[in-house]
N, CA, C and O atoms as CSV, one atom per row, in Angstrom:
chain,resi,resn,atom,element,x,y,z
A,1,UNK,N,N,0.835,-1.176,0.000
A,1,UNK,CA,C,0.000,0.000,0.000
A,1,UNK,C,C,0.880,1.240,0.000
A,1,UNK,O,O,1.966,1.254,0.581
A,2,UNK,N,N,0.389,2.279,-0.663
A,2,UNK,CA,C,1.107,3.541,-0.729
A,2,UNK,C,C,0.102,4.680,-0.604
A,2,UNK,O,O,-1.078,4.519,-0.916
A,3,UNK,N,N,0.583,5.827,-0.146
A,3,UNK,CA,C,-0.297,6.988,-0.041
A,3,UNK,C,C,0.533,8.259,-0.154
A,3,UNK,O,O,1.747,8.256,0.048
A,4,UNK,N,N,-0.166,9.358,-0.488
A,4,UNK,CA,C,0.508,10.651,-0.553
A,4,UNK,C,C,-0.491,11.773,-0.302
A,4,UNK,O,O,-1.619,11.746,-0.794
A,5,UNK,N,N,-0.058,12.746,0.463
A,5,UNK,CA,C,-0.838,13.955,0.686
A,5,UNK,C,C,-0.740,14.858,-0.528
A,5,UNK,O,O,0.275,14.864,-1.224
A,6,UNK,N,N,-1.791,15.619,-0.781
A,6,UNK,CA,C,-1.728,16.650,-1.812
A,6,UNK,C,C,-0.849,17.786,-1.307
A,6,UNK,O,O,-0.597,17.894,-0.107
A,7,UNK,N,N,-0.389,18.624,-2.210
A,7,UNK,CA,C,0.467,19.742,-1.829
A,7,UNK,C,C,-0.261,20.692,-0.874
A,7,UNK,O,O,0.360,21.291,0.005
A,8,UNK,N,N,-1.567,20.826,-1.048
A,8,UNK,CA,C,-2.360,21.702,-0.178
A,8,UNK,C,C,-2.675,21.065,1.171
A,8,UNK,O,O,-3.156,21.740,2.080
A,9,UNK,N,N,-2.408,19.771,1.303
A,9,UNK,CA,C,-2.735,18.983,2.504
A,9,UNK,C,C,-4.236,18.902,2.775
A,9,UNK,O,O,-4.653,18.586,3.889
A,10,UNK,N,N,-5.045,19.188,1.753
A,10,UNK,CA,C,-6.501,19.125,1.916
A,10,UNK,C,C,-7.090,17.815,1.411
A,10,UNK,O,O,-8.287,17.575,1.568
A,11,UNK,N,N,-6.268,16.969,0.810
A,11,UNK,CA,C,-6.723,15.658,0.358
A,11,UNK,C,C,-5.527,14.720,0.288
A,11,UNK,O,O,-4.375,15.152,0.304
A,12,UNK,N,N,-5.825,13.437,0.211
A,12,UNK,CA,C,-4.756,12.468,0.036
A,12,UNK,C,C,-5.247,11.349,-0.854
A,12,UNK,O,O,-6.448,11.158,-1.045
A,13,UNK,N,N,-4.282,10.606,-1.400
A,13,UNK,CA,C,-4.579,9.459,-2.243
A,13,UNK,C,C,-3.911,8.239,-1.642
A,13,UNK,O,O,-2.887,8.334,-0.965
A,14,UNK,N,N,-4.517,7.087,-1.905
A,14,UNK,CA,C,-3.907,5.825,-1.484
A,14,UNK,C,C,-4.165,4.789,-2.568
A,14,UNK,O,O,-5.163,4.858,-3.285
A,15,UNK,N,N,-3.261,3.839,-2.679
A,15,UNK,CA,C,-3.413,2.739,-3.635
A,15,UNK,C,C,-2.927,1.469,-2.961
A,15,UNK,O,O,-1.985,1.486,-2.169
A,16,UNK,N,N,-3.585,0.372,-3.288
A,16,UNK,CA,C,-3.228,-0.914,-2.698
A,16,UNK,C,C,-3.390,-2.013,-3.729
A,16,UNK,O,O,-3.799,-1.758,-4.861
A,17,UNK,N,N,-3.068,-3.236,-3.337
A,17,UNK,CA,C,-3.119,-4.369,-4.255
A,17,UNK,C,C,-4.536,-4.815,-4.573
A,17,UNK,O,O,-4.719,-5.829,-5.246
A,18,UNK,N,N,-5.545,-4.085,-4.106
A,18,UNK,CA,C,-6.921,-4.386,-4.522
A,18,UNK,C,C,-7.222,-3.776,-5.887
A,18,UNK,O,O,-8.308,-3.979,-6.429
A,19,UNK,N,N,-6.262,-3.024,-6.449
A,19,UNK,CA,C,-6.421,-2.457,-7.778
A,19,UNK,C,C,-7.156,-1.135,-7.826
A,19,UNK,O,O,-7.603,-0.712,-8.892
A,20,UNK,N,N,-7.287,-0.473,-6.682
A,20,UNK,CA,C,-7.995,0.810,-6.647
A,20,UNK,C,C,-7.111,1.923,-6.117
A,20,UNK,O,O,-6.322,1.731,-5.191
A,21,UNK,N,N,-7.259,3.083,-6.720
A,21,UNK,CA,C,-6.675,4.321,-6.232
A,21,UNK,C,C,-7.824,5.082,-5.592
A,21,UNK,O,O,-8.853,5.309,-6.228
A,22,UNK,N,N,-7.655,5.476,-4.340
A,22,UNK,CA,C,-8.719,6.164,-3.618
A,22,UNK,C,C,-8.289,7.577,-3.271
A,22,UNK,O,O,-7.150,7.814,-2.870
A,23,UNK,N,N,-9.220,8.517,-3.432
A,23,UNK,CA,C,-9.029,9.875,-2.959
A,23,UNK,C,C,-9.763,10.012,-1.638
A,23,UNK,O,O,-10.829,9.428,-1.447
A,24,UNK,N,N,-9.184,10.791,-0.722
A,24,UNK,CA,C,-9.743,10.906,0.626
A,24,UNK,C,C,-9.851,12.362,1.050
A,24,UNK,O,O,-9.002,13.187,0.714
A,25,UNK,N,N,-10.903,12.664,1.790
A,25,UNK,CA,C,-11.039,13.937,2.486
A,25,UNK,C,C,-10.576,13.676,3.920
A,25,UNK,O,O,-11.277,13.000,4.673
A,26,UNK,N,N,-9.412,14.197,4.314
A,26,UNK,CA,C,-8.893,13.876,5.647
A,26,UNK,C,C,-9.724,14.473,6.788
A,26,UNK,O,O,-9.676,13.974,7.913
A,27,UNK,N,N,-10.477,15.528,6.507
A,27,UNK,CA,C,-11.315,16.126,7.552
A,27,UNK,C,C,-12.448,15.190,7.958
A,27,UNK,O,O,-12.715,14.998,9.144
A,28,UNK,N,N,-13.115,14.606,6.953
A,28,UNK,CA,C,-14.276,13.756,7.231
A,28,UNK,C,C,-13.939,12.266,7.225
A,28,UNK,O,O,-14.675,11.460,7.794
A,29,UNK,N,N,-12.833,11.900,6.587
A,29,UNK,CA,C,-12.496,10.492,6.433
A,29,UNK,C,C,-13.240,9.824,5.289
A,29,UNK,O,O,-13.142,8.610,5.111
A,30,UNK,N,N,-13.986,10.608,4.509
A,30,UNK,CA,C,-14.766,10.067,3.395
A,30,UNK,C,C,-13.921,9.950,2.133
A,30,UNK,O,O,-12.988,10.722,1.912
A,31,UNK,N,N,-14.275,8.957,1.307
A,31,UNK,CA,C,-13.655,8.818,-0.010
A,31,UNK,C,C,-14.222,9.898,-0.931
A,31,UNK,O,O,-15.415,10.197,-0.885
A,32,UNK,N,N,-13.356,10.484,-1.770
A,32,UNK,CA,C,-13.804,11.506,-2.720
A,32,UNK,C,C,-13.826,10.984,-4.147
A,32,UNK,O,O,-14.557,11.510,-4.986
A,33,UNK,N,N,-13.031,9.951,-4.436
A,33,UNK,CA,C,-13.066,9.311,-5.751
A,33,UNK,C,C,-12.432,7.941,-5.665
A,33,UNK,O,O,-11.670,7.644,-4.745
A,34,UNK,N,N,-12.763,7.102,-6.651
A,34,UNK,CA,C,-12.163,5.777,-6.803
A,34,UNK,C,C,-11.786,5.615,-8.269
A,34,UNK,O,O,-12.589,5.886,-9.161
A,35,UNK,N,N,-10.560,5.172,-8.506
A,35,UNK,CA,C,-10.083,4.882,-9.861
A,35,UNK,C,C,-9.648,3.427,-9.896
A,35,UNK,O,O,-8.816,3.008,-9.091
A,36,UNK,N,N,-10.205,2.648,-10.826
A,36,UNK,CA,C,-9.743,1.273,-11.032
A,36,UNK,C,C,-8.450,1.335,-11.823
A,36,UNK,O,O,-8.420,1.852,-12.939
A,37,UNK,N,N,-7.387,0.808,-11.245
A,37,UNK,CA,C,-6.057,0.904,-11.842
A,37,UNK,C,C,-5.815,-0.184,-12.877
A,37,UNK,O,O,-6.408,-1.262,-12.823
A,38,UNK,N,N,-4.932,0.121,-13.819
A,38,UNK,CA,C,-4.547,-0.864,-14.826
A,38,UNK,C,C,-3.560,-1.873,-14.245
A,38,UNK,O,O,-3.369,-2.947,-14.815
A,39,UNK,N,N,-2.933,-1.540,-13.120
A,39,UNK,CA,C,-1.950,-2.404,-12.471
A,39,UNK,C,C,-2.305,-2.531,-10.997
A,39,UNK,O,O,-2.457,-1.520,-10.312
A,40,UNK,N,N,-2.437,-3.739,-10.506
A,40,UNK,CA,C,-2.767,-3.922,-9.092
A,40,UNK,C,C,-1.529,-3.970,-8.195
A,40,UNK,O,O,-1.662,-3.903,-6.973
A,41,UNK,N,N,-0.355,-4.083,-8.759
A,41,UNK,CA,C,0.869,-4.159,-7.963
A,41,UNK,C,C,1.538,-2.787,-7.863
A,41,UNK,O,O,2.663,-2.588,-8.324
A,42,UNK,N,N,0.829,-1.866,-7.259
A,42,UNK,CA,C,1.288,-0.482,-7.149
A,42,UNK,C,C,2.236,-0.323,-5.964
A,42,UNK,O,O,1.968,-0.824,-4.872
A,43,UNK,N,N,3.342,0.375,-6.187
A,43,UNK,CA,C,4.306,0.657,-5.126
A,43,UNK,C,C,4.378,2.138,-4.781
A,43,UNK,O,O,4.880,2.503,-3.717
A,44,UNK,N,N,3.878,2.997,-5.673
A,44,UNK,CA,C,3.984,4.434,-5.458
A,44,UNK,C,C,2.817,5.151,-6.131
A,44,UNK,O,O,2.305,4.705,-7.159
A,45,UNK,N,N,2.411,6.255,-5.540
A,45,UNK,CA,C,1.403,7.115,-6.153
A,45,UNK,C,C,1.794,8.562,-5.861
A,45,UNK,O,O,2.459,8.850,-4.866
A,46,UNK,N,N,1.375,9.458,-6.738
A,46,UNK,CA,C,1.774,10.849,-6.604
A,46,UNK,C,C,0.690,11.772,-7.143
A,46,UNK,O,O,0.096,11.500,-8.186
A,47,UNK,N,N,0.434,12.861,-6.431
A,47,UNK,CA,C,-0.479,13.920,-6.866
A,47,UNK,C,C,0.302,14.960,-7.664
A,47,UNK,O,O,1.444,15.266,-7.322
A,48,UNK,N,N,-0.292,15.504,-8.713
A,48,UNK,CA,C,0.300,16.674,-9.362
A,48,UNK,C,C,0.077,17.873,-8.439
A,48,UNK,O,O,-0.862,17.861,-7.642
A,49,UNK,N,N,0.913,18.902,-8.529
A,49,UNK,CA,C,0.762,20.058,-7.643
A,49,UNK,C,C,-0.616,20.724,-7.727
A,49,UNK,O,O,-1.108,21.255,-6.731
A,50,UNK,N,N,-1.239,20.698,-8.911
A,50,UNK,CA,C,-2.571,21.313,-9.050
A,50,UNK,C,C,-3.702,20.336,-8.696
A,50,UNK,O,O,-4.875,20.699,-8.768
A,51,UNK,N,N,-3.357,19.112,-8.317
A,51,UNK,CA,C,-4.293,18.066,-7.911
A,51,UNK,C,C,-5.245,17.624,-9.024
A,51,UNK,O,O,-6.288,17.033,-8.744
A,52,UNK,N,N,-4.896,17.906,-10.279
A,52,UNK,CA,C,-5.711,17.473,-11.412
A,52,UNK,C,C,-5.327,16.090,-11.906
A,52,UNK,O,O,-6.134,15.410,-12.539
A,53,UNK,N,N,-4.090,15.663,-11.620
A,53,UNK,CA,C,-3.606,14.372,-12.104
A,53,UNK,C,C,-2.970,13.582,-10.977
A,53,UNK,O,O,-2.530,14.139,-9.971
A,54,UNK,N,N,-2.931,12.278,-11.167
A,54,UNK,CA,C,-2.190,11.392,-10.277
A,54,UNK,C,C,-1.378,10.434,-11.141
A,54,UNK,O,O,-1.722,10.151,-12.288
A,55,UNK,N,N,-0.304,9.954,-10.560
A,55,UNK,CA,C,0.524,8.949,-11.225
A,55,UNK,C,C,0.650,7.753,-10.294
A,55,UNK,O,O,0.754,7.911,-9.078
A,56,UNK,N,N,0.639,6.557,-10.871
A,56,UNK,CA,C,0.872,5.331,-10.113
A,56,UNK,C,C,1.904,4.493,-10.860
A,56,UNK,O,O,2.023,4.578,-12.082
A,57,UNK,N,N,2.639,3.692,-10.116
A,57,UNK,CA,C,3.641,2.815,-10.734
A,57,UNK,C,C,3.974,1.700,-9.748
A,57,UNK,O,O,3.652,1.776,-8.562
A,58,UNK,N,N,4.624,0.668,-10.266
A,58,UNK,CA,C,5.010,-0.440,-9.398
A,58,UNK,C,C,5.635,-1.584,-10.158
A,58,UNK,O,O,6.526,-1.388,-10.984
A,59,UNK,N,N,5.158,-2.787,-9.870
A,59,UNK,CA,C,5.763,-4.010,-10.391
A,59,UNK,C,C,5.568,-4.212,-11.890
A,59,UNK,O,O,6.230,-5.062,-12.485
A,60,UNK,N,N,4.689,-3.460,-12.498
A,60,UNK,CA,C,4.414,-3.574,-13.925
A,60,UNK,C,C,5.480,-2.872,-14.781
A,60,UNK,O,O,5.518,-3.044,-15.999
A,61,UNK,N,N,6.353,-2.073,-14.124
A,61,UNK,CA,C,7.427,-1.330,-14.787
A,61,UNK,C,C,6.912,-0.164,-15.630
A,61,UNK,O,O,7.653,0.375,-16.452
A,62,UNK,N,N,5.668,0.226,-15.438
A,62,UNK,CA,C,5.049,1.319,-16.193
A,62,UNK,C,C,4.511,2.350,-15.212
A,62,UNK,O,O,3.926,2.001,-14.187
A,63,UNK,N,N,4.711,3.616,-15.535
A,63,UNK,CA,C,4.101,4.693,-14.758
A,63,UNK,C,C,2.851,5.136,-15.513
A,63,UNK,O,O,2.931,5.558,-16.666
A,64,UNK,N,N,1.704,5.038,-14.859
A,64,UNK,CA,C,0.429,5.421,-15.467
A,64,UNK,C,C,-0.018,6.753,-14.889
A,64,UNK,O,O,0.029,6.968,-13.678
A,65,UNK,N,N,-0.456,7.654,-15.781
A,65,UNK,CA,C,-0.901,8.986,-15.387
A,65,UNK,C,C,-2.397,9.084,-15.661
A,65,UNK,O,O,-2.864,8.757,-16.752
A,66,UNK,N,N,-3.137,9.536,-14.659
A,66,UNK,CA,C,-4.591,9.661,-14.735
A,66,UNK,C,C,-4.994,11.119,-14.571
A,66,UNK,O,O,-4.462,11.822,-13.712
A,67,UNK,N,N,-5.939,11.574,-15.402
A,67,UNK,CA,C,-6.505,12.913,-15.270
A,67,UNK,C,C,-7.780,12.793,-14.437
A,67,UNK,O,O,-8.768,12.209,-14.882
A,68,UNK,N,N,-7.752,13.345,-13.233
A,68,UNK,CA,C,-8.895,13.239,-12.329
A,68,UNK,C,C,-10.086,14.069,-12.796
A,68,UNK,O,O,-11.198,13.879,-12.304
A,69,UNK,N,N,-9.871,14.981,-13.732
A,69,UNK,CA,C,-10.958,15.835,-14.225
A,69,UNK,C,C,-11.677,15.230,-15.430
A,69,UNK,O,O,-12.631,15.819,-15.937
A,70,UNK,N,N,-11.230,14.061,-15.894
A,70,UNK,CA,C,-11.906,13.421,-17.028
A,70,UNK,C,C,-13.167,12.709,-16.547
A,70,UNK,O,O,-13.323,12.422,-15.360
A,71,UNK,N,N,-14.050,12.434,-17.480
A,71,UNK,CA,C,-15.317,11.781,-17.140
A,71,UNK,C,C,-15.075,10.329,-16.741
A,71,UNK,O,O,-14.216,9.661,-17.316
A,72,UNK,N,N,-15.831,9.836,-15.755
A,72,UNK,CA,C,-15.704,8.426,-15.353
A,72,UNK,C,C,-16.132,7.497,-16.479
A,72,UNK,O,O,-16.988,7.878,-17.278
A,73,UNK,N,N,-15.584,6.316,-16.576
A,73,UNK,CA,C,-14.523,5.805,-15.717
A,73,UNK,C,C,-13.177,6.421,-16.102
A,73,UNK,O,O,-12.871,6.584,-17.283
A,74,UNK,N,N,-12.397,6.754,-15.109
A,74,UNK,CA,C,-11.098,7.395,-15.334
A,74,UNK,C,C,-10.097,6.338,-15.775
A,74,UNK,O,O,-9.892,5.337,-15.088
A,75,UNK,N,N,-9.486,6.564,-16.907
A,75,UNK,CA,C,-8.492,5.658,-17.496
A,75,UNK,C,C,-7.159,6.399,-17.626
A,75,UNK,O,O,-7.136,7.630,-17.603
A,76,UNK,N,N,-6.055,5.669,-17.763
A,76,UNK,CA,C,-4.766,6.351,-17.933
A,76,UNK,C,C,-4.759,7.224,-19.186
A,76,UNK,O,O,-5.219,6.810,-20.250
A,77,UNK,N,N,-4.232,8.435,-19.041
A,77,UNK,CA,C,-4.069,9.320,-20.190
A,77,UNK,C,C,-2.650,9.239,-20.747
A,77,UNK,O,O,-2.399,9.640,-21.884
A,78,UNK,N,N,-1.724,8.719,-19.942
A,78,UNK,CA,C,-0.348,8.498,-20.365
A,78,UNK,C,C,0.159,7.214,-19.730
A,78,UNK,O,O,-0.144,6.918,-18.574
A,79,UNK,N,N,0.934,6.454,-20.498
A,79,UNK,CA,C,1.655,5.289,-19.986
A,79,UNK,C,C,3.119,5.515,-20.302
A,79,UNK,O,O,3.512,5.528,-21.469
A,80,UNK,N,N,3.923,5.694,-19.276
A,80,UNK,CA,C,5.340,6.010,-19.436
A,80,UNK,C,C,6.139,4.723,-19.318
A,80,UNK,O,O,6.229,4.125,-18.246
A,81,UNK,N,N,6.720,4.305,-20.447
A,81,UNK,CA,C,7.363,2.995,-20.528
A,81,UNK,C,C,8.833,3.154,-20.891
A,81,UNK,O,O,9.159,3.700,-21.945
A,82,UNK,N,N,9.716,2.680,-20.025
A,82,UNK,CA,C,11.153,2.693,-20.271
A,82,UNK,C,C,11.871,1.692,-19.374
A,82,UNK,O,O,12.838,1.060,-19.798
A,83,UNK,N,N,11.406,1.544,-18.141
A,83,UNK,CA,C,12.121,0.765,-17.132
A,83,UNK,C,C,12.040,-0.738,-17.395
A,83,UNK,O,O,11.057,-1.244,-17.936
A,84,UNK,N,N,13.120,-1.444,-16.989
A,84,UNK,CA,C,13.196,-2.899,-17.111
A,84,UNK,C,C,12.943,-3.609,-15.785
A,84,UNK,O,O,13.052,-4.833,-15.705
A,85,UNK,N,N,12.612,-2.857,-14.759
A,85,UNK,CA,C,12.315,-3.435,-13.442
A,85,UNK,C,C,11.252,-2.568,-12.772
A,85,UNK,O,O,10.845,-1.537,-13.307
A,86,UNK,N,N,10.817,-3.000,-11.605
A,86,UNK,CA,C,9.770,-2.292,-10.869
A,86,UNK,C,C,10.101,-0.805,-10.693
A,86,UNK,O,O,11.269,-0.429,-10.601
A,87,UNK,N,N,9.086,0.012,-10.650
A,87,UNK,CA,C,9.250,1.443,-10.383
A,87,UNK,C,C,8.896,1.664,-8.915
A,87,UNK,O,O,7.760,1.447,-8.495
A,88,UNK,N,N,9.885,2.096,-8.153
A,88,UNK,CA,C,9.686,2.267,-6.711
A,88,UNK,C,C,9.230,3.673,-6.336
A,88,UNK,O,O,8.697,3.883,-5.246
A,89,UNK,N,N,9.436,4.637,-7.231
A,89,UNK,CA,C,9.051,6.008,-6.910
A,89,UNK,C,C,8.692,6.754,-8.190
A,89,UNK,O,O,9.379,6.635,-9.205
A,90,UNK,N,N,7.611,7.519,-8.131
A,90,UNK,CA,C,7.204,8.398,-9.232
A,90,UNK,C,C,6.694,9.685,-8.593
A,90,UNK,O,O,5.744,9.654,-7.810
A,91,UNK,N,N,7.311,10.803,-8.916
A,91,UNK,CA,C,6.939,12.088,-8.324
A,91,UNK,C,C,6.781,13.143,-9.413
A,91,UNK,O,O,7.601,13.252,-10.325
A,92,UNK,N,N,5.714,13.908,-9.293
A,92,UNK,CA,C,5.508,15.015,-10.219
A,92,UNK,C,C,6.558,16.089,-9.981
A,92,UNK,O,O,6.903,16.406,-8.843
A,93,UNK,N,N,7.053,16.636,-11.071
A,93,UNK,CA,C,7.943,17.792,-11.058
A,93,UNK,C,C,7.157,18.886,-11.777
A,93,UNK,O,O,7.132,18.925,-13.007
A,94,UNK,N,N,6.525,19.762,-11.028
A,94,UNK,CA,C,5.595,20.720,-11.612
A,94,UNK,C,C,4.377,19.973,-12.130
A,94,UNK,O,O,4.060,18.885,-11.650
A,95,UNK,N,N,3.694,20.555,-13.109
A,95,UNK,CA,C,2.499,19.905,-13.662
A,95,UNK,C,C,2.779,19.193,-14.979
A,95,UNK,O,O,1.890,18.540,-15.527
A,96,UNK,N,N,4.008,19.310,-15.498
A,96,UNK,CA,C,4.304,18.699,-16.795
A,96,UNK,C,C,5.396,17.639,-16.752
A,96,UNK,O,O,5.717,17.045,-17.782
A,97,UNK,N,N,5.965,17.393,-15.589
A,97,UNK,CA,C,7.034,16.417,-15.503
A,97,UNK,C,C,6.800,15.388,-14.408
A,97,UNK,O,O,6.138,15.663,-13.407
A,98,UNK,N,N,7.347,14.210,-14.614
A,98,UNK,CA,C,7.341,13.154,-13.598
A,98,UNK,C,C,8.737,12.545,-13.567
A,98,UNK,O,O,9.325,12.260,-14.610
A,99,UNK,N,N,9.254,12.351,-12.375
A,99,UNK,CA,C,10.533,11.683,-12.180
A,99,UNK,C,C,10.256,10.280,-11.651
A,99,UNK,O,O,9.587,10.119,-10.631
A,100,UNK,N,N,10.772,9.260,-12.349
A,100,UNK,CA,C,10.605,7.876,-11.911
A,100,UNK,C,C,11.973,7.279,-11.584
A,100,UNK,O,O,12.981,7.604,-12.212
A,101,UNK,N,N,11.978,6.399,-10.585
A,101,UNK,CA,C,13.186,5.635,-10.269
A,101,UNK,C,C,12.804,4.169,-10.192
A,101,UNK,O,O,11.689,3.814,-9.810
A,102,UNK,N,N,13.760,3.327,-10.565
A,102,UNK,CA,C,13.432,1.923,-10.739
A,102,UNK,C,C,14.506,1.002,-10.188
A,102,UNK,O,O,15.649,1.406,-9.977
A,103,UNK,N,N,14.111,-0.248,-9.961
A,103,UNK,CA,C,15.038,-1.286,-9.545
A,103,UNK,C,C,16.091,-1.596,-10.600
A,103,UNK,O,O,17.075,-2.274,-10.305
A,104,UNK,N,N,15.901,-1.110,-11.826
A,104,UNK,CA,C,16.911,-1.288,-12.870
A,104,UNK,C,C,18.055,-0.284,-12.743
A,104,UNK,O,O,19.003,-0.320,-13.527
A,105,UNK,N,N,17.967,0.626,-11.741
A,105,UNK,CA,C,19.015,1.617,-11.513
A,105,UNK,C,C,18.861,2.873,-12.336
A,105,UNK,O,O,19.714,3.759,-12.282
A,106,UNK,N,N,17.791,2.964,-13.096
A,106,UNK,CA,C,17.579,4.096,-13.991
A,106,UNK,C,C,16.606,5.099,-13.364
A,106,UNK,O,O,15.581,4.711,-12.804
A,107,UNK,N,N,16.930,6.368,-13.460
A,107,UNK,CA,C,16.021,7.458,-13.098
A,107,UNK,C,C,15.678,8.202,-14.381
A,107,UNK,O,O,16.560,8.520,-15.179
A,108,UNK,N,N,14.395,8.474,-14.572
A,108,UNK,CA,C,13.939,9.113,-15.811
A,108,UNK,C,C,13.071,10.314,-15.463
A,108,UNK,O,O,12.159,10.222,-14.641
A,109,UNK,N,N,13.372,11.447,-16.104
A,109,UNK,CA,C,12.515,12.623,-16.026
A,109,UNK,C,C,11.687,12.648,-17.298
A,109,UNK,O,O,12.227,12.734,-18.401
A,110,UNK,N,N,10.363,12.571,-17.134
A,110,UNK,CA,C,9.430,12.489,-18.258
A,110,UNK,C,C,8.780,13.835,-18.522
A,110,UNK,O,O,8.419,14.550,-17.587
A,111,UNK,N,N,8.631,14.177,-19.785
A,111,UNK,CA,C,7.765,15.273,-20.206
A,111,UNK,C,C,6.420,14.611,-20.485
A,111,UNK,O,O,6.262,13.940,-21.505
A,112,UNK,N,N,5.454,14.790,-19.592
A,112,UNK,CA,C,4.205,14.046,-19.744
A,112,UNK,C,C,3.271,14.640,-20.781
A,112,UNK,O,O,2.336,13.970,-21.222
A,113,UNK,N,N,3.505,15.891,-21.183
A,113,UNK,CA,C,2.678,16.445,-22.256
A,113,UNK,C,C,3.046,15.817,-23.591
A,113,UNK,O,O,2.182,15.600,-24.441
A,114,UNK,N,N,4.316,15.528,-23.773
A,114,UNK,CA,C,4.794,14.922,-25.019
A,114,UNK,C,C,4.968,13.406,-24.903
A,114,UNK,O,O,5.252,12.742,-25.900
A,115,UNK,N,N,4.805,12.859,-23.714
A,115,UNK,CA,C,5.043,11.441,-23.419
A,115,UNK,C,C,6.421,11.023,-23.934
A,115,UNK,O,O,6.567,10.034,-24.653
A,116,UNK,N,N,7.423,11.810,-23.544
A,116,UNK,CA,C,8.790,11.487,-23.954
A,116,UNK,C,C,9.753,11.741,-22.807
A,116,UNK,O,O,9.432,12.425,-21.835
A,117,UNK,N,N,10.926,11.177,-22.947
A,117,UNK,CA,C,11.956,11.312,-21.922
A,117,UNK,C,C,12.666,12.645,-22.111
A,117,UNK,O,O,13.148,12.955,-23.200
A,118,UNK,N,N,12.725,13.435,-21.028
A,118,UNK,CA,C,13.446,14.704,-21.052
A,118,UNK,C,C,14.899,14.501,-20.640
A,118,UNK,O,O,15.796,15.184,-21.134
A,119,UNK,N,N,15.126,13.542,-19.718
A,119,UNK,CA,C,16.464,13.283,-19.204
A,119,UNK,C,C,16.459,11.916,-18.528
A,119,UNK,O,O,15.447,11.510,-17.957
A,120,UNK,N,N,17.563,11.217,-18.587
A,120,UNK,CA,C,17.681,9.964,-17.847
A,120,UNK,C,C,19.107,9.795,-17.364
A,120,UNK,O,O,20.050,10.282,-17.988
A,121,UNK,N,N,19.256,9.093,-16.236
A,121,UNK,CA,C,20.589,8.782,-15.748
A,121,UNK,C,C,20.555,7.468,-14.979
A,121,UNK,O,O,19.535,7.086,-14.405
A,122,UNK,N,N,21.697,6.789,-14.985
A,122,UNK,CA,C,21.840,5.498,-14.334
A,122,UNK,C,C,22.525,5.701,-12.991
A,122,UNK,O,O,23.556,6.369,-12.905
A,123,UNK,N,N,21.955,5.130,-11.957
A,123,UNK,CA,C,22.565,5.164,-10.633
A,123,UNK,C,C,23.438,3.920,-10.518
A,123,UNK,O,O,22.954,2.804,-10.704
A,124,UNK,N,N,24.709,4.102,-10.218
A,124,UNK,CA,C,25.643,2.986,-10.102
A,124,UNK,C,C,25.995,2.730,-8.647
A,124,UNK,O,O,25.742,3.566,-7.780
A,125,UNK,N,N,26.577,1.577,-8.389
A,125,UNK,CA,C,27.015,1.248,-7.032
A,125,UNK,C,C,27.981,2.305,-6.509
A,125,UNK,O,O,27.909,2.682,-5.339
A,126,UNK,N,N,28.877,2.783,-7.356
A,126,UNK,CA,C,29.850,3.794,-6.926
A,126,UNK,C,C,29.146,5.048,-6.449
A,126,UNK,O,O,29.588,5.682,-5.491
A,127,UNK,N,N,28.051,5.415,-7.108
A,127,UNK,CA,C,27.318,6.615,-6.735
A,127,UNK,C,C,26.657,6.454,-5.367
A,127,UNK,O,O,26.486,7.430,-4.637
A,128,UNK,N,N,26.286,5.223,-5.023
A,128,UNK,CA,C,25.622,4.985,-3.755
A,128,UNK,C,C,26.540,5.218,-2.565
A,128,UNK,O,O,26.066,5.460,-1.455
A,129,UNK,N,N,27.838,5.149,-2.783
A,129,UNK,CA,C,28.789,5.307,-1.678
A,129,UNK,C,C,29.333,6.709,-1.567
A,129,UNK,O,O,30.148,6.975,-0.684
A,130,UNK,N,N,28.920,7.602,-2.415
A,130,UNK,CA,C,29.423,8.982,-2.393
A,130,UNK,C,C,28.794,9.743,-1.261
A,130,UNK,O,O,29.086,10.924,-1.074
């Protein structure tokens, strides 16, 4: 299971192996939305700063981006594919970028408007000891 607060701290999201991404109102404890995910093995979820989009990723090696303002049922609007192993972290960088890190040692900065890689770098064992 994974969760993340919105930047405003007025809502949060959670995802688990039941295949659902849930939005929550922390004041009332009520669910605000449910998204059926394309991948049930989610390890990370992230809110965009404007809270219009969320990203999920995990054992499928794909980062999926969902537009929360689209009509239900909400489906991925972007599938970011590059990694050869699980994605352990996906974080929005502004409203147009996502940074992913993976068990393959690769970190990728994505331009999500163009669905392309803006930058990538490999983390090596030597770098871990610096």
